[in-house]
Each structure stands twice: as C-alpha cells, then as structure tokens.
N, C-alpha and C positions, 0 to 999 in steps of 0.2 A: 689709533695706531694700527689696528687690524686692516683698515683700508690702505694704508701706506704699504704694509707688508704684502697685501694682495696685489697692489699696483706693481710692486717690484717683482712679484712672482709672474705676473702677466708679461712684463717687459722681458724678463729672463726667458720665458717660454717662447715668446715671439722671436727673440734673438736666436734661440736654439733652432727653431724651425727654419728661419731664414738661412742660418749657417748650414743646416742640413741640405738645403737646396744647392748651396755652393759646393759642399762636399760631394754631393751626388753628381755634380757636373765635372768632376775630375780634380777638384782642388782638395785633395785628401786631407791636408793638414787642418781643414775646417772641422773635421770630426772632433778635434780638441775643444773648441768652443761649444760644439753641440753637446758633448757630454757635460762639460762644466756648467753650461747654462741650464740644462735640464736638472742637474743636481741642485743648483741654486734655486731654480723655480720651485721644486718640490720642498726644499728646506723653507723657503719663504711662505709657501702655501701652508705648510705645517705650522709655522709660527703664527700666521694669521688665524688659523683654527684654534691654536693654543691661546691666542689673545681674546678669544670669545666669539669670533665670527662663526655663524652657523654654516654647516657644510653645504646645504642647499644654496644659500646665498653666495658663498665663495665660489662654488663650482659653476653656478649660473653666470655670474659676472665674468669669471675666468674664461669660460667657453665663448660667451658672446663677444667680449672685447677681444679675445685672442683671435677668433675667426675674422672679425672685421679688420683688425690691425694687420694681420698676416696677409689678407687679401689685398688691402690697399697698398701695403708696402711691397708686396710681390708685383703689383702693377707698376709702381714707381721704380723699383730696383731691377726687376727682371723683364719688364714689359709684357707681363702675362695678361691674358684676357680678363676684362672686368666689364661684363655686359649688363644691360639694364635688368635682365632676369636675375643675374647674380646679385646685383644691388638690392633688388626686391627681396630676394631670399635672405640676405643679411638683415634687411629691415625686419622681416618676419621673425628671424632669430632673436633680435633685440626686443621686439614687442613680446614675443613668447616668454623670454626670461623675465621681463617686467611683469607680465601677468602672473607668472608663477610666484614671483616675489611678493606681489601685492596680494595674491590669494592666500599666502602663508601668514599674513599679518593678523594678529589676534586683537 
C-alpha cells in the first residue's frame, strides 16, 4: 500500500511541476493545479510514511523518479533539451538512489 501511495505522490508532484511550467509561460490559471497537486503530493507522501515506508526510501524514490519523469515529460510536452549528458546524469541519480537503498538494508 505504501508503494501505491508513493506512486500517487510522485505523479502528483510531477503534475504540479509540469503545470508550473505552463503557469510560468503566462497561463496563470495553471497555478490552481500547481497548488492542488503539490498539496496532494505531500498528503500522499505523508500517508506513505504513515503506512510504514522509511523516509530515506520514500525520499530517494520520490526524487529519482520525479527527476527522470519530469525531464522526459518536459522533452515530450515542451520540447526541452534532453542531451546524452543529461541522460547520463539521470542514470547516475537512479544508480545512486539504488546504492543508498541497498546500503541501508540490514
């Protein structure tokens, strides 16, 4: 259950960030989904923690998946740059989070 809550939190956070891009481009009404999605994201993250997910695990997954999803969707939706160096950096982030999680296993 905690993984489903975390997945929802990540989806809401990515939605909020993408909406922020639209709001910053002059579509000011997009600030409504920005605020609503960030509130939902933190509520779901809090629920995932309350369901027993360790904070380090939740935050590591949240940040890695959020960065990758936001960058990929920004490329698709807004035609933003996505260079090989950026892809390598995202790969390093994912590997780093995996190493932190594996290192914490007792």
